[in-house]
C-alpha positions, 0 to 999 in steps of 0.5 A, a space after each residue: 663791693 665789685 668796684 671802689 667806685 661803687 664803694 665810694 658812691 655808698 659811703 659815708 666816711 673814709 678810712 685812709 692811712 689809719 685815718 678817718 676821713 668825712 670830708 671827700 668827693 668824687 667828681 660825678 660828671 667824670 663818672 658820667 663822660 664815656 671817654 674821660 681823660 684817665 689822668 684827670 682827678 676823680 677823688 679827693 680826700 681831706 681830714 685833720 690829723 692833729 693840727 695838720 691837714 692832710 690831703 689826697 687826690 686820685 685819678 680816675 685811673 688809679 681808683 680803677 686799679 684800686 685792688 681789694 682786700 675782701 678779708 679786710 674789706 680794704 681798698 689799696 689806692 697807689 699814687 706818686 707817693 706810694 700805696 694807701 689803704 682805704 676803707 669805705 664806711 656807710 653811716 647808720 640812720 634811724 629815724 623819729 617816727 614814733 607817735 605820740 604815745 610811744 609807738 612807732 608809725 608804719 
């Protein structure tokens, strides 16, 4: 991936700070605004860590400034709490298109 934004657009789940998070959101409207304020929130991530809900929020500027380690395919985002390693995952999907005889339909 060339940018973290591209990786996030194709992701179904994230790993942040060693925790798996499938609840995340990108502000699509902000991405489509050419003169957007770079400090506006772009990415929200939420997950459950035991009984605690953990939340992260990153600005457009911090997502654009994320660095990528190609060897581990890990992005590093920085906010006021420090650096956060982030990994993007895409889901594998199957289909149920077998016909009645057990043969796959094209």
